[in-house]
Every structure is written in structure tokens, then in C-alpha cells.
One Martini backbone bead per residue (centre of mass of N, CA, C, O) as a GRO file, in nm:
protein
  126
    1UNK     BB    1  -1.982  18.935   1.465
    2UNK     BB    2  -1.880  19.213   1.602
    3UNK     BB    3  -1.576  19.336   1.591
    4UNK     BB    4  -1.593  19.610   1.744
    5UNK     BB    5  -1.719  19.495   2.002
    6UNK     BB    6  -1.500  19.285   2.067
    7UNK     BB    7  -1.266  19.482   2.096
    8UNK     BB    8  -1.391  19.656   2.319
    9UNK     BB    9  -1.432  19.421   2.519
   10UNK     BB   10  -1.134  19.344   2.550
   11UNK     BB   11  -1.047  19.617   2.671
   12UNK     BB   12  -1.237  19.611   2.911
   13UNK     BB   13  -1.119  19.358   3.046
   14UNK     BB   14  -0.832  19.475   3.077
   15UNK     BB   15  -0.911  19.713   3.256
   16UNK     BB   16  -1.031  19.550   3.484
   17UNK     BB   17  -0.773  19.397   3.556
   18UNK     BB   18  -0.602  19.642   3.623
   19UNK     BB   19  -0.782  19.749   3.858
   20UNK     BB   20  -0.771  19.490   4.032
   21UNK     BB   21  -0.431  19.479   4.037
   22UNK     BB   22  -0.445  19.800   4.103
   23UNK     BB   23  -0.478  20.005   4.378
   24UNK     BB   24  -0.346  20.261   4.405
   25UNK     BB   25  -0.264  20.575   4.569
   26UNK     BB   26  -0.037  20.627   4.350
   27UNK     BB   27   0.212  20.674   4.148
   28UNK     BB   28   0.134  20.530   3.803
   29UNK     BB   29   0.228  20.558   3.485
   30UNK     BB   30   0.198  20.274   3.369
   31UNK     BB   31  -0.099  20.218   3.439
   32UNK     BB   32  -0.213  20.473   3.308
   33UNK     BB   33  -0.111  20.418   3.023
   34UNK     BB   34  -0.267  20.154   2.984
   35UNK     BB   35  -0.549  20.264   3.031
   36UNK     BB   36  -0.547  20.474   2.805
   37UNK     BB   37  -0.488  20.285   2.571
   38UNK     BB   38  -0.737  20.101   2.604
   39UNK     BB   39  -0.948  20.322   2.590
   40UNK     BB   40  -0.874  20.429   2.305
   41UNK     BB   41  -0.911  20.159   2.159
   42UNK     BB   42  -1.207  20.126   2.230
   43UNK     BB   43  -1.306  20.394   2.105
   44UNK     BB   44  -1.201  20.329   1.815
   45UNK     BB   45  -1.381  20.068   1.773
   46UNK     BB   46  -1.632  20.247   1.882
   47UNK     BB   47  -1.910  20.435   1.746
   48UNK     BB   48  -1.997  20.600   2.050
   49UNK     BB   49  -2.091  20.842   2.267
   50UNK     BB   50  -2.135  20.678   2.529
   51UNK     BB   51  -1.867  20.528   2.527
   52UNK     BB   52  -1.683  20.777   2.523
   53UNK     BB   53  -1.780  20.893   2.792
   54UNK     BB   54  -1.705  20.655   2.974
   55UNK     BB   55  -1.399  20.649   2.897
   56UNK     BB   56  -1.338  20.932   2.998
   57UNK     BB   57  -1.402  20.869   3.295
   58UNK     BB   58  -1.191  20.653   3.331
   59UNK     BB   59  -0.948  20.836   3.278
   60UNK     BB   60  -1.000  21.047   3.495
   61UNK     BB   61  -1.002  20.849   3.737
   62UNK     BB   62  -0.724  20.724   3.677
   63UNK     BB   63  -0.558  20.981   3.723
   64UNK     BB   64  -0.625  20.985   4.029
   65UNK     BB   65  -0.551  20.697   4.116
   66UNK     BB   66  -0.240  20.734   3.968
   67UNK     BB   67  -0.165  20.947   4.183
   68UNK     BB   68  -0.028  21.112   4.441
   69UNK     BB   69  -0.324  21.301   4.523
   70UNK     BB   70  -0.604  21.275   4.365
   71UNK     BB   71  -0.747  21.059   4.556
   72UNK     BB   72  -0.800  21.231   4.818
   73UNK     BB   73  -1.073  21.382   4.723
   74UNK     BB   74  -1.240  21.088   4.753
   75UNK     BB   75  -1.238  21.074   5.042
   76UNK     BB   76  -1.364  20.930   5.337
   77UNK     BB   77  -1.436  20.812   5.647
   78UNK     BB   78  -1.479  20.502   5.510
   79UNK     BB   79  -1.311  20.571   5.234
   80UNK     BB   80  -1.088  20.556   5.015
   81UNK     BB   81  -1.008  20.702   4.722
   82UNK     BB   82  -0.902  20.452   4.576
   83UNK     BB   83  -1.144  20.269   4.628
   84UNK     BB   84  -1.357  20.447   4.503
   85UNK     BB   85  -1.229  20.461   4.216
   86UNK     BB   86  -1.231  20.164   4.153
   87UNK     BB   87  -1.538  20.135   4.169
   88UNK     BB   88  -1.607  20.349   3.961
   89UNK     BB   89  -1.462  20.219   3.721
   90UNK     BB   90  -1.615  19.951   3.729
   91UNK     BB   91  -1.890  20.083   3.674
   92UNK     BB   92  -1.812  20.207   3.401
   93UNK     BB   93  -1.742  19.935   3.268
   94UNK     BB   94  -2.023  19.815   3.302
   95UNK     BB   95  -2.165  20.032   3.130
   96UNK     BB   96  -2.006  19.976   2.876
   97UNK     BB   97  -2.090  19.680   2.844
   98UNK     BB   98  -2.393  19.739   2.831
   99UNK     BB   99  -2.374  19.909   2.573
  100UNK     BB  100  -2.265  19.684   2.395
  101UNK     BB  101  -2.510  19.501   2.428
  102UNK     BB  102  -2.711  19.700   2.307
  103UNK     BB  103  -2.581  19.727   2.029
  104UNK     BB  104  -2.591  19.427   1.960
  105UNK     BB  105  -2.899  19.393   1.978
  106UNK     BB  106  -2.972  19.602   1.764
  107UNK     BB  107  -2.819  19.468   1.532
  108UNK     BB  108  -2.956  19.191   1.545
  109UNK     BB  109  -3.243  19.294   1.494
  110UNK     BB  110  -3.185  19.425   1.220
  111UNK     BB  111  -3.086  19.166   1.082
  112UNK     BB  112  -3.344  19.003   1.123
  113UNK     BB  113  -3.529  19.192   0.965
  114UNK     BB  114  -3.372  19.179   0.699
  115UNK     BB  115  -3.401  18.875   0.662
  116UNK     BB  116  -3.709  18.866   0.668
  117UNK     BB  117  -3.752  19.058   0.426
  118UNK     BB  118  -3.595  18.889   0.218
  119UNK     BB  119  -3.770  18.634   0.243
  120UNK     BB  120  -4.045  18.770   0.166
  121UNK     BB  121  -3.955  18.872  -0.114
  122UNK     BB  122  -3.902  18.582  -0.237
  123UNK     BB  123  -4.207  18.475  -0.186
  124UNK     BB  124  -4.327  18.683  -0.349
  125UNK     BB  125  -4.502  18.754  -0.605
  126UNK     BB  126  -4.378  18.884  -0.941
   0.00000   0.00000   0.00000
């Protein structure tokens, strides 16, 4: 129903698949390029500051995940930096998808109100 939301959601799902299938922890310009392209396409599809912020975080974390050593600063005694970053990016993508759902619900509610107002205007005597 909302083409921009559906396009953004499609890119979100593709980014999720990329993160799931690429472990990171080493330089991978191809994976990073794909992630950036999908992120920018998603941002271009949906005009929302919260979505843009989340996608910027995905790109920043992806740059560390797919770098030679950027992931090392995220490592802890219990978790590798690459694992941490993959989880972080997936959380950011979940938050992005939740924001898309919120935008969709807001639009649907506004459309329902508009339809209800139009119907009541036609029924009122004039």
C-alpha cells in the first residue's frame, strides 16, 4: 500500500541477509559496498530522520565489520568484535523495521480517519 515503505523494507531484508551470510572480521570491500548501497537505497526510499539515523549506524558498524582491523575495537573477553558488530547491525535493522511499521500504522490511521471524515461529510445534510 505504501510503496516507499515496501522499498525500504525490501532493502532492510536484503541487508539482514547479507549480515547473516557474511561473518565479517576481515576486509571485504564487496560486502561493504553492497551494504552501503542497500542502506542508501533504503534511506532514499523513506523520508524519515529516525530511519536515516539508524541506517547511518548500520553503515558505520558495517565499515568496522568488513575492515581489516576496525572490528577489533569491539571485541570483549567473551565475544569477538565481528560477532558483536553483526548482532549490533541486526538490532539496528530490527529498529529500522520497527520504525517502518510505526510509520505504516500512522499512515493507515490517518487514511482511515480521512475516509471516515469523507463518509460522514457525504452523509450530513447539506
